[in-house]
C-alpha positions as a Markdown table, in Angstrom:
| # | Residue | x | y | z |
|---|---|---|---|---|
| 1 | Met | 21.6 | 3.6 | 11.4 |
| 2 | Ser | 23.8 | 2.7 | 8.3 |
| 3 | Phe | 21.6 | 1.8 | 5.5 |
| 4 | Ala | 24.5 | 0.9 | 3.5 |
| 5 | Leu | 23.2 | -1.9 | 1.0 |
| 6 | Thr | 24.5 | -5.0 | 1.3 |
| 7 | Ala | 26.0 | -7.3 | -2.1 |
| 8 | Glu | 23.0 | -9.0 | -2.1 |
| 9 | Gln | 20.4 | -5.7 | -1.9 |
| 10 | Glu | 23.0 | -4.0 | -4.4 |
| 11 | Ala | 22.1 | -6.9 | -6.8 |
| 12 | Leu | 18.5 | -7.3 | -6.5 |
| 13 | Arg | 18.5 | -3.8 | -6.8 |
| 14 | Ala | 19.8 | -4.0 | -9.9 |
| 15 | Lys | 18.1 | -6.9 | -11.3 |
| 16 | Ala | 15.0 | -4.8 | -10.4 |
| 17 | Arg | 15.9 | -1.9 | -12.3 |
| 18 | Glu | 16.9 | -3.6 | -15.9 |
| 19 | Leu | 13.6 | -5.6 | -15.4 |
| 20 | Ala | 11.9 | -2.2 | -14.8 |
| 21 | Glu | 13.9 | -0.7 | -17.3 |
| 22 | Gln | 13.7 | -3.1 | -20.4 |
| 23 | Val | 10.0 | -5.1 | -20.0 |
| 24 | Ile | 8.1 | -3.2 | -17.9 |
| 25 | Ala | 9.1 | 0.4 | -19.3 |
| 26 | Pro | 8.1 | 0.3 | -22.7 |
| 27 | Arg | 4.2 | -0.8 | -21.5 |
| 28 | Ala | 3.7 | 1.6 | -19.3 |
| 29 | Ala | 1.7 | 3.9 | -21.4 |
| 30 | Glu | -0.3 | 1.6 | -23.1 |
| 31 | Val | -1.2 | 0.2 | -19.2 |
| 32 | Asp | -2.4 | 3.9 | -18.9 |
| 33 | Arg | -4.1 | 4.3 | -22.4 |
| 34 | Thr | -6.3 | 1.0 | -22.5 |
| 35 | Glu | -6.7 | 0.9 | -18.2 |
| 36 | Thr | -6.2 | -2.8 | -18.2 |
| 37 | Tyr | -4.5 | -4.6 | -15.6 |
| 38 | Pro | -0.9 | -5.8 | -16.8 |
| 39 | Trp | -0.8 | -9.9 | -16.7 |
| 40 | Asp | 2.3 | -9.7 | -18.6 |
| 41 | Asn | 3.5 | -6.8 | -15.7 |
| 42 | Val | 2.4 | -9.9 | -13.4 |
| 43 | Lys | 3.8 | -12.8 | -15.2 |
| 44 | Ala | 7.4 | -10.8 | -15.0 |
| 45 | Leu | 7.2 | -9.9 | -12.2 |
| 46 | Thr | 6.7 | -13.7 | -10.7 |
| 47 | Glu | 9.4 | -14.7 | -12.8 |
| 48 | Ala | 12.2 | -12.6 | -11.3 |
| 49 | Gly | 10.9 | -13.8 | -7.9 |
| 50 | Phe | 9.1 | -10.5 | -7.1 |
| 51 | Met | 5.5 | -11.8 | -5.9 |
| 52 | Gly | 5.5 | -13.7 | -2.3 |
| 53 | Met | 8.9 | -11.9 | -1.8 |
| 54 | Thr | 8.5 | -11.9 | 2.2 |
| 55 | Val | 6.8 | -15.3 | 2.4 |
| 56 | Pro | 9.4 | -17.7 | 4.6 |
| 57 | Lys | 11.0 | -20.4 | 2.6 |
| 58 | Glu | 9.1 | -22.5 | 5.3 |
| 59 | Tyr | 6.5 | -21.5 | 2.9 |
| 60 | Gly | 8.0 | -21.7 | -0.9 |
| 61 | Gly | 9.2 | -17.9 | -0.6 |
| 62 | Pro | 12.5 | -16.7 | -0.7 |
| 63 | Gly | 12.0 | -14.8 | 2.9 |
| 64 | His | 13.1 | -11.3 | 2.2 |
| 65 | Ser | 13.0 | -8.1 | 4.7 |
| 66 | Phe | 10.6 | -5.2 | 3.7 |
| 67 | Leu | 13.9 | -3.3 | 3.4 |
| 68 | Asp | 14.5 | -5.6 | 0.6 |
| 69 | Val | 11.2 | -5.1 | -0.9 |
| 70 | Thr | 11.2 | -1.3 | -1.2 |
| 71 | Leu | 14.3 | -1.6 | -3.1 |
| 72 | Val | 12.1 | -3.4 | -5.7 |
| 73 | Ile | 9.1 | -1.2 | -5.6 |
| 74 | Glu | 10.4 | 2.1 | -6.4 |
| 75 | Glu | 12.8 | 1.0 | -9.2 |
| 76 | Met | 9.3 | -0.7 | -11.0 |
| 77 | Ala | 7.5 | 2.7 | -9.8 |
| 78 | Ala | 10.7 | 4.5 | -11.6 |
| 79 | Gln | 8.9 | 3.0 | -15.0 |
| 80 | Cys | 5.6 | 2.0 | -14.3 |
| 81 | Gly | 2.9 | 3.3 | -10.9 |
| 82 | Val | 0.4 | 0.4 | -11.7 |
| 83 | Thr | 3.2 | -2.3 | -11.8 |
| 84 | Gly | 5.0 | -0.7 | -8.4 |
| 85 | Arg | 1.3 | -0.6 | -6.6 |
| 86 | Ile | 1.3 | -4.4 | -7.8 |
| 87 | Ala | 4.7 | -4.9 | -6.1 |
| 88 | Val | 3.5 | -3.4 | -2.4 |
| 89 | Glu | 0.0 | -5.8 | -2.2 |
| 90 | Gly | 2.1 | -9.0 | -3.6 |
| 91 | Asn | 4.4 | -8.5 | -0.8 |
| 92 | Met | 3.3 | -6.3 | 2.1 |
| 93 | Gly | -0.2 | -5.6 | 3.5 |
| 94 | Ala | -2.6 | -8.4 | 3.0 |
| 95 | Ile | -0.1 | -11.3 | 2.6 |
| 96 | Ser | 1.6 | -9.8 | 5.7 |
| 97 | Ala | -0.9 | -10.1 | 7.5 |
| 98 | Val | -1.9 | -13.7 | 6.4 |
| 99 | Met | 1.5 | -15.1 | 7.0 |
| 100 | Gln | 2.5 | -13.4 | 10.9 |
| 101 | Tyr | -1.3 | -14.6 | 12.3 |
| 102 | Gly | -3.0 | -17.3 | 10.1 |
| 103 | Thr | -3.2 | -21.1 | 10.7 |
| 104 | Glu | -0.5 | -23.0 | 9.1 |
| 105 | Ala | -3.4 | -23.7 | 6.4 |
| 106 | Gln | -4.1 | -20.3 | 5.9 |
| 107 | Lys | -0.4 | -19.4 | 5.6 |
| 108 | Lys | 0.2 | -22.6 | 2.8 |
| 109 | Arg | -2.3 | -21.5 | 0.9 |
| 110 | Ala | -2.2 | -17.7 | 1.1 |
| 111 | Ala | 1.2 | -18.3 | -0.2 |
| 112 | Glu | 0.9 | -20.3 | -2.9 |
| 113 | Tyr | -1.3 | -17.8 | -4.8 |
| 114 | Val | 0.9 | -14.6 | -4.5 |
| 115 | Leu | 4.1 | -16.8 | -5.3 |
| 116 | Ser | 1.9 | -17.8 | -8.3 |
| 117 | Gly | 1.1 | -14.1 | -9.4 |
| 118 | Asp | -1.9 | -13.2 | -7.3 |
| 119 | Lys | -2.2 | -9.7 | -6.1 |
| 120 | Pro | -4.4 | -10.1 | -2.5 |
| 121 | Ala | -7.4 | -7.2 | -2.2 |
| 122 | Ile | -7.4 | -5.7 | 1.6 |
| 123 | Cys | -10.9 | -5.4 | 2.0 |
| 124 | Ile | -11.2 | -2.2 | 4.6 |
| 125 | Thr | -12.8 | 0.8 | 3.2 |
| 126 | Glu | -16.5 | 1.3 | 2.8 |
| 127 | Pro | -19.1 | 3.7 | 1.2 |
| 128 | Glu | -19.4 | 5.9 | 5.0 |
| 129 | Ala | -16.2 | 4.3 | 6.5 |
| 130 | Gly | -13.0 | 6.2 | 4.7 |
| 131 | Ser | -10.6 | 7.4 | 7.0 |
| 132 | Ala | -13.0 | 6.5 | 9.9 |
| 133 | Ala | -12.3 | 2.6 | 8.7 |
| 134 | Thr | -13.6 | 2.0 | 12.4 |
| 135 | Glu | -17.3 | 2.6 | 11.7 |
| 136 | Met | -17.8 | 0.2 | 9.0 |
| 137 | Thr | -20.9 | -1.9 | 9.0 |
| 138 | Thr | -19.8 | -4.8 | 7.3 |
| 139 | Arg | -20.5 | -7.9 | 9.3 |
| 140 | Ala | -19.8 | -11.4 | 10.1 |
| 141 | Asp | -22.4 | -13.3 | 11.7 |
| 142 | Arg | -21.6 | -17.0 | 13.5 |
| 143 | Arg | -23.8 | -19.4 | 11.9 |
| 144 | Gly | -22.8 | -23.0 | 13.1 |
| 145 | Asp | -19.6 | -24.6 | 11.6 |
| 146 | Lys | -19.6 | -21.2 | 9.2 |
| 147 | Tyr | -19.4 | -17.4 | 9.4 |
| 148 | Val | -21.8 | -15.5 | 6.7 |
| 149 | Leu | -20.7 | -11.7 | 6.1 |
| 150 | Asn | -23.0 | -9.0 | 4.6 |
| 151 | Gly | -21.6 | -5.5 | 3.4 |
| 152 | Lys | -20.4 | -3.1 | 0.7 |
| 153 | Lys | -16.5 | -2.5 | 0.8 |
| 154 | His | -15.4 | 0.0 | -1.9 |
| 155 | Trp | -11.9 | 1.7 | -3.6 |
| 156 | Ile | -11.3 | -2.4 | -3.4 |
| 157 | Thr | -7.8 | -2.1 | -5.4 |
| 158 | Gly | -7.5 | -5.2 | -7.3 |
| 159 | Gly | -11.2 | -5.6 | -7.5 |
| 160 | Gly | -12.2 | -7.8 | -10.2 |
| 161 | Val | -8.4 | -9.2 | -10.7 |
| 162 | Ser | -7.2 | -10.2 | -7.3 |
| 163 | Arg | -8.2 | -13.7 | -6.2 |
| 164 | Leu | -7.4 | -13.9 | -2.6 |
| 165 | His | -9.1 | -11.0 | -0.2 |
| 166 | Leu | -8.5 | -10.1 | 2.9 |
| 167 | Ile | -12.0 | -8.5 | 4.4 |
| 168 | Phe | -12.0 | -6.9 | 7.6 |
| 169 | Ala | -15.7 | -7.0 | 9.5 |
| 170 | Arg | -17.2 | -6.6 | 12.3 |
| 171 | Val | -17.8 | -9.8 | 14.0 |
| 172 | Phe | -20.7 | -11.4 | 15.6 |
| 173 | Asp | -21.4 | -14.8 | 17.5 |
| 174 | Glu | -24.6 | -16.9 | 16.9 |
| 175 | Thr | -26.6 | -14.4 | 20.2 |
| 176 | Gly | -25.6 | -11.4 | 18.2 |
| 177 | Ala | -23.3 | -10.6 | 20.5 |
| 178 | Glu | -20.4 | -8.0 | 18.5 |
| 179 | Leu | -17.0 | -9.4 | 19.8 |
| 180 | Gly | -14.6 | -7.5 | 17.5 |
| 181 | Ile | -13.3 | -6.8 | 14.1 |
| 182 | Gly | -11.6 | -9.6 | 11.9 |
| 183 | Gly | -10.1 | -10.6 | 9.1 |
| 184 | Phe | -11.8 | -13.3 | 6.6 |
| 185 | Leu | -10.3 | -15.1 | 3.6 |
| 186 | Ala | -12.6 | -14.7 | 0.3 |
| 187 | Phe | -11.6 | -16.0 | -2.8 |
| 188 | Arg | -12.7 | -14.6 | -6.1 |
| 189 | Asp | -14.6 | -17.6 | -8.4 |
| 190 | Glu | -14.9 | -19.8 | -5.2 |
| 191 | Asp | -16.7 | -18.3 | -2.7 |
| 192 | Lys | -20.5 | -17.3 | -3.7 |
| 193 | Gly | -21.6 | -14.2 | -2.7 |
| 194 | Leu | -18.6 | -12.0 | -3.1 |
| 195 | Val | -19.5 | -9.8 | -6.3 |
| 196 | Ile | -17.1 | -7.4 | -7.9 |
| 197 | Gly | -19.3 | -4.0 | -7.7 |
| 198 | Thr | -18.5 | -0.7 | -10.3 |
| 199 | Arg | -14.8 | 0.5 | -11.1 |
| 200 | Glu | -14.1 | 3.5 | -10.8 |
| 201 | Pro | -12.7 | 5.6 | -13.3 |
| 202 | Thr | -9.8 | 7.1 | -11.7 |
| 203 | Met | -7.2 | 9.9 | -12.6 |
| 204 | Gly | -4.0 | 7.7 | -12.3 |
| 205 | Leu | -2.8 | 4.3 | -12.0 |
| 206 | Arg | -5.3 | 3.6 | -14.3 |
| 207 | Gly | -4.4 | -0.2 | -14.8 |
| 208 | Ile | -5.5 | -1.1 | -11.4 |
| 209 | Pro | -8.9 | -1.4 | -11.4 |
| 210 | Glu | -10.6 | 0.7 | -7.9 |
| 211 | Thr | -13.9 | -1.2 | -7.4 |
| 212 | Glu | -17.1 | -1.7 | -4.7 |
| 213 | Val | -16.9 | -6.0 | -3.7 |
| 214 | Ile | -20.4 | -6.4 | -2.3 |
| 215 | Phe | -21.1 | -9.8 | 0.5 |
| 216 | Glu | -24.2 | -10.6 | -0.6 |
| 217 | Glu | -24.6 | -13.9 | 2.3 |
| 218 | Leu | -20.9 | -14.9 | 1.3 |
| 219 | Glu | -20.9 | -18.4 | 3.7 |
| 220 | Leu | -17.0 | -18.7 | 4.9 |
| 221 | Pro | -16.0 | -21.7 | 6.5 |
| 222 | Ala | -14.9 | -20.7 | 10.5 |
| 223 | Asp | -11.5 | -21.4 | 9.7 |
| 224 | Arg | -10.7 | -19.1 | 7.0 |
| 225 | Leu | -11.1 | -16.0 | 10.3 |
| 226 | Val | -7.5 | -14.7 | 10.6 |
| 227 | Met | -7.7 | -14.3 | 14.3 |
| 228 | Pro | -5.1 | -11.6 | 15.7 |
| 229 | Pro | -2.9 | -12.2 | 18.5 |
| 230 | Ser | -4.8 | -10.3 | 20.7 |
| 231 | Gly | -8.5 | -11.4 | 20.6 |
| 232 | Leu | -10.9 | -9.9 | 18.3 |
| 233 | Lys | -11.4 | -7.2 | 20.8 |
| 234 | Arg | -8.3 | -5.4 | 19.2 |
| 235 | Gly | -8.6 | -7.1 | 16.4 |
| 236 | Phe | -8.6 | -4.1 | 14.4 |
| 237 | Ala | -5.3 | -2.8 | 15.6 |
| 238 | Asp | -3.5 | -6.4 | 15.2 |
| 239 | Leu | -4.5 | -5.9 | 11.4 |
| 240 | Met | -3.9 | -2.4 | 10.8 |
| 241 | Asn | -0.4 | -2.8 | 12.9 |
| 242 | Ala | 0.1 | -5.0 | 9.7 |
| 243 | Tyr | -0.8 | -2.6 | 7.5 |
| 244 | Asn | 1.7 | -0.2 | 8.2 |
| 245 | Ser | 3.7 | -2.4 | 6.3 |
| 246 | Gln | 1.4 | -1.4 | 3.2 |
| 247 | Arg | 1.8 | 1.9 | 4.1 |
| 248 | Val | 5.8 | 1.7 | 3.9 |
| 249 | Gly | 5.4 | 0.5 | 0.4 |
| 250 | Ala | 2.9 | 3.0 | -0.6 |
| 251 | Gly | 5.1 | 5.8 | 0.4 |
| 252 | Thr | 8.1 | 3.9 | -1.9 |
| 253 | Val | 5.8 | 4.2 | -5.1 |
| 254 | Ala | 5.6 | 7.8 | -4.7 |
| 255 | Leu | 8.8 | 7.7 | -3.9 |
| 256 | Gly | 9.8 | 5.7 | -7.3 |
| 257 | Leu | 7.5 | 7.9 | -9.1 |
| 258 | Ala | 9.3 | 10.6 | -8.0 |
| 259 | Glu | 12.5 | 9.4 | -8.8 |
| 260 | Gly | 11.3 | 8.4 | -12.5 |
| 261 | Ser | 10.0 | 12.4 | -13.0 |
| 262 | Tyr | 13.6 | 13.0 | -11.6 |
| 263 | Arg | 15.6 | 10.7 | -13.9 |
| 264 | Arg | 14.1 | 11.8 | -17.1 |
| 265 | Ala | 13.7 | 16.1 | -16.4 |
| 266 | Leu | 17.7 | 15.5 | -15.6 |
| 267 | Ala | 17.8 | 14.0 | -18.9 |
| 268 | Phe | 15.5 | 16.3 | -20.4 |
| 269 | Ser | 17.3 | 19.2 | -19.0 |
| 270 | Lys | 21.0 | 18.3 | -20.9 |
| 271 | Glu | 19.2 | 17.8 | -24.3 |
| 272 | Arg | 16.7 | 20.4 | -24.6 |
| 273 | Glu | 18.6 | 23.6 | -25.8 |
| 274 | Gln | 17.4 | 26.8 | -25.6 |
| 275 | Phe | 19.0 | 30.1 | -26.2 |
| 276 | Gly | 21.6 | 28.1 | -27.7 |
| 277 | Arg | 22.3 | 26.3 | -24.8 |
| 278 | Pro | 21.3 | 23.4 | -22.9 |
| 279 | Ile | 18.5 | 24.1 | -20.0 |
| 280 | Ala | 20.6 | 22.9 | -17.5 |
| 281 | Glu | 23.3 | 25.6 | -17.9 |
| 282 | Phe | 20.5 | 28.1 | -16.4 |
| 283 | Gln | 20.4 | 28.5 | -12.7 |
| 284 | Gly | 16.8 | 28.3 | -11.8 |
| 285 | Leu | 16.4 | 24.7 | -13.6 |
| 286 | Gln | 19.7 | 23.9 | -12.2 |
| 287 | Trp | 17.9 | 24.6 | -8.6 |
| 288 | Met | 15.1 | 23.0 | -9.7 |
| 289 | Leu | 16.7 | 19.7 | -10.1 |
| 290 | Ala | 18.7 | 20.3 | -6.8 |
| 291 | Asp | 15.5 | 20.9 | -4.8 |
| 292 | Met | 14.0 | 17.5 | -6.5 |
| 293 | Ser | 17.5 | 15.5 | -5.9 |
| 294 | Val | 17.5 | 16.4 | -2.2 |
| 295 | Gln | 13.8 | 15.7 | -1.6 |
| 296 | Ile | 13.9 | 12.6 | -3.0 |
| 297 | Glu | 16.7 | 11.5 | -0.7 |
| 298 | Ala | 15.0 | 12.7 | 2.3 |
| 299 | Ala | 11.7 | 10.4 | 1.4 |
| 300 | Arg | 14.1 | 7.7 | 0.4 |
| 301 | Ala | 16.2 | 7.7 | 4.5 |
| 302 | Leu | 13.1 | 7.8 | 6.0 |
| 303 | Ile | 11.6 | 4.8 | 3.9 |
| 304 | Trp | 14.3 | 2.7 | 4.3 |
| 305 | Arg | 14.5 | 3.7 | 8.0 |
| 306 | Ala | 10.7 | 2.7 | 8.6 |
| 307 | Ala | 11.5 | -0.2 | 6.9 |
| 308 | Ala | 14.5 | -1.6 | 8.5 |
| 309 | Thr | 12.2 | -0.9 | 12.0 |
| 310 | Ala | 10.3 | -4.2 | 11.2 |
| 311 | Gly | 11.3 | -7.1 | 13.7 |
| 312 | Lys | 12.5 | -4.7 | 16.7 |
| 313 | Gly | 10.7 | -4.8 | 20.0 |
| 314 | Gly | 9.1 | -7.6 | 18.8 |
| 315 | Asn | 6.8 | -6.2 | 16.7 |
| 316 | Pro | 7.2 | -8.0 | 13.1 |
| 317 | Phe | 5.7 | -5.0 | 11.1 |
| 318 | Pro | 7.1 | -1.6 | 10.7 |
| 319 | Asp | 6.9 | 0.5 | 14.0 |
| 320 | Ser | 3.5 | 2.7 | 12.9 |
| 321 | Leu | 5.1 | 6.1 | 13.8 |
| 322 | Ala | 7.8 | 5.5 | 11.3 |
| 323 | Ala | 5.6 | 4.2 | 8.7 |
| 324 | Ala | 3.0 | 6.9 | 9.0 |
| 325 | Gln | 6.3 | 10.2 | 8.8 |
| 326 | Ala | 7.4 | 8.1 | 5.9 |
| 327 | Lys | 4.0 | 8.2 | 3.9 |
| 328 | Ile | 3.4 | 11.6 | 4.3 |
| 329 | Phe | 6.5 | 12.8 | 3.8 |
| 330 | Ala | 7.2 | 10.3 | 0.4 |
| 331 | Ser | 3.6 | 11.7 | -0.9 |
| 332 | Glu | 3.9 | 14.9 | -0.7 |
| 333 | Met | 7.2 | 15.0 | -1.8 |
| 334 | Ala | 5.9 | 13.1 | -4.9 |
| 335 | Leu | 3.9 | 15.8 | -5.8 |
| 336 | Lys | 6.1 | 18.7 | -5.5 |
| 337 | Val | 8.7 | 16.7 | -7.4 |
| 338 | Thr | 6.4 | 15.2 | -10.5 |
| 339 | Thr | 5.5 | 18.6 | -10.4 |
| 340 | Asp | 8.4 | 20.5 | -11.1 |
| 341 | Gly | 9.1 | 17.4 | -13.5 |
| 342 | Leu | 6.8 | 18.0 | -16.0 |
| 343 | Gln | 7.4 | 21.9 | -15.5 |
| 344 | Ile | 10.7 | 21.0 | -16.4 |
| 345 | His | 9.9 | 19.6 | -20.1 |
| 346 | Gly | 7.6 | 22.7 | -20.6 |
| 347 | Ala | 5.0 | 21.5 | -23.4 |
| 348 | Arg | 6.4 | 18.5 | -23.5 |
| 349 | Gly | 5.4 | 17.4 | -19.8 |
| 350 | Tyr | 1.9 | 18.3 | -20.7 |
| 351 | Ser | 1.1 | 16.1 | -23.6 |
| 352 | Arg | 0.4 | 12.7 | -23.0 |
| 353 | Asn | 2.8 | 11.6 | -26.4 |
| 354 | Trp | 5.3 | 12.1 | -22.8 |
| 355 | Pro | 4.9 | 9.7 | -19.6 |
| 356 | Met | 5.7 | 13.2 | -17.4 |
| 357 | Glu | 1.1 | 13.7 | -16.9 |
| 358 | Arg | 0.4 | 10.3 | -16.6 |
| 359 | Ile | 3.4 | 10.0 | -13.6 |
| 360 | Gln | 2.4 | 13.0 | -12.2 |
| 361 | Arg | -1.4 | 11.6 | -12.3 |
| 362 | Asp | 0.1 | 8.6 | -10.6 |
| 363 | Ala | 1.0 | 10.5 | -7.8 |
| 364 | Arg | -1.6 | 12.3 | -6.6 |
| 365 | Met | -3.5 | 9.3 | -5.6 |
| 366 | Phe | -0.8 | 8.7 | -2.2 |
| 367 | Thr | -1.7 | 11.4 | 0.1 |
| 368 | Ile | -5.0 | 10.0 | 0.0 |
| 369 | Gly | -5.0 | 6.2 | -0.4 |
| 370 | Gly | -4.0 | 4.0 | 2.3 |
| 371 | Gly | -4.3 | 6.7 | 4.9 |
| 372 | Thr | -4.3 | 10.5 | 4.4 |
| 373 | Ala | -1.8 | 13.0 | 4.9 |
| 374 | Gln | -4.1 | 14.8 | 7.3 |
| 375 | Ile | -5.1 | 11.2 | 9.3 |
| 376 | Leu | -1.3 | 10.4 | 9.1 |
| 377 | Arg | -0.3 | 13.2 | 10.9 |
| 378 | Thr | -3.2 | 12.5 | 13.6 |
| 379 | Val | -1.1 | 9.2 | 14.2 |
| 380 | Val | 2.2 | 10.6 | 14.4 |
| 381 | Ala | 0.5 | 13.2 | 16.9 |
| 382 | Ser | -0.4 | 10.8 | 18.7 |
| 383 | Arg | 2.6 | 9.1 | 19.3 |
| 384 | Leu | 4.5 | 12.0 | 20.3 |
| 385 | Leu | 1.8 | 13.1 | 22.9 |
| 386 | Asn | 0.9 | 9.2 | 24.3 |
| 387 | Ala | -2.1 | 10.2 | 23.9 |
| 388 | Lys | -5.5 | 8.9 | 22.3 |
| 389 | Leu | -6.6 | 11.5 | 19.9 |
| 390 | Pro | -10.3 | 11.0 | 19.2 |
| 391 | Gln | -11.8 | 12.6 | 15.9 |
| 392 | Thr | -15.6 | 12.2 | 17.0 |
| 393 | Arg | -17.2 | 15.4 | 18.6 |
| 394 | Asp | -18.3 | 13.8 | 21.8 |
| 395 | Gly | -14.7 | 11.7 | 21.9 |
| 396 | Tyr | -12.6 | 13.3 | 24.5 |
| 397 | Ala | -15.8 | 13.3 | 26.7 |
| 398 | Arg | -16.4 | 10.0 | 26.3 |
| 399 | Leu | -12.2 | 9.0 | 26.5 |
| 400 | Ala | -12.6 | 11.1 | 29.8 |
| 401 | Glu | -15.5 | 9.0 | 31.6 |
| 402 | Thr | -14.0 | 6.0 | 30.6 |
| 403 | Thr | -10.3 | 7.3 | 32.1 |
| 404 | Thr | -12.7 | 8.2 | 35.2 |
| 405 | Ser | -14.8 | 5.3 | 35.9 |
| 406 | Arg | -11.2 | 3.0 | 35.2 |
| 407 | Thr | -9.7 | 5.3 | 38.2 |
| 408 | Gln | -13.0 | 4.4 | 40.1 |
| 409 | Ala | -12.4 | 1.0 | 40.0 |
| 410 | Ala | -9.0 | 0.7 | 40.6 |
| 411 | Glu | -9.6 | 2.5 | 43.9 |
């Protein structure tokens, strides 16, 4: 598989780097210090055409590929992790799911929001349903021509700034029978009953809020349900298939943070002198820089490969195996590279007057959010073994019972 970029992609990458270095970078420290959502950066992204990049042309977007988007995300994250996150969610995840599975009306409205600069919020995680996302308790009860949602989500990126929300909930019909898991569109400041709760004080990525989102008798028209192609019974699987684009994006932010740390460390090693010569002349640091570059290039190759799998085999989203492999490697690589980047800067790296400690704090999130490195290893193993790998204590027993029942029914 060739990863030679086209002339158009090289131009896109250069445009993104110029914006990131000239506009985004000077604001990054202030965004972190004040923990304020960078609306100025959002405006710059929007004006550059970097929000809604994957929206098809028939809905007003440019129709870029996921690979195109990763080029932009990496450059933004190399200067500001928060802006990299915004670029992910303005182009992948929730908006991708709606544009693939939504009705015409849903697609048009969602496209309008992201193309004007809204970063959608995808609402999956709950206080007691993190990695075990299928244990969510948020429910949507059908009442006439409406659904009424009740429940609480937690660690929702963009809570309080995002307007468009894609909410995962258990769906029940009017008799109380559960139908499966579906996604619902809700809009902050329009739909009463959507309440923004407590904001988490995070270690890194401080300019983008992580909050509770609470649903208190949230009434939504029935046409707000984003119906997965396989129906509600397999709704969660379809929605999580769309989420693979978000995982590729998250891995790309980790890559960008590592790249930003590496660029700074490389430049500093040439400028900083000790013992009468630049520290770049010391073999110990030379090998650190070499290892950083190798790890970054490997992560980039995995991410580009994962992004390029979208559209293959009839799947409009990145392959789950490739996406998981890319995110695992990139997120863990970023922890190592940003640590070494800080180390090369010595005491300066430890100072909040320099960007290295901020970059390292920002990188720490990516082995956790969007699927932990441990859960994603289970995803990889499941694909390699072509088998379900239950995580509950009685999971294998229940799986065996189901298999036996199906075999007997077939006979």
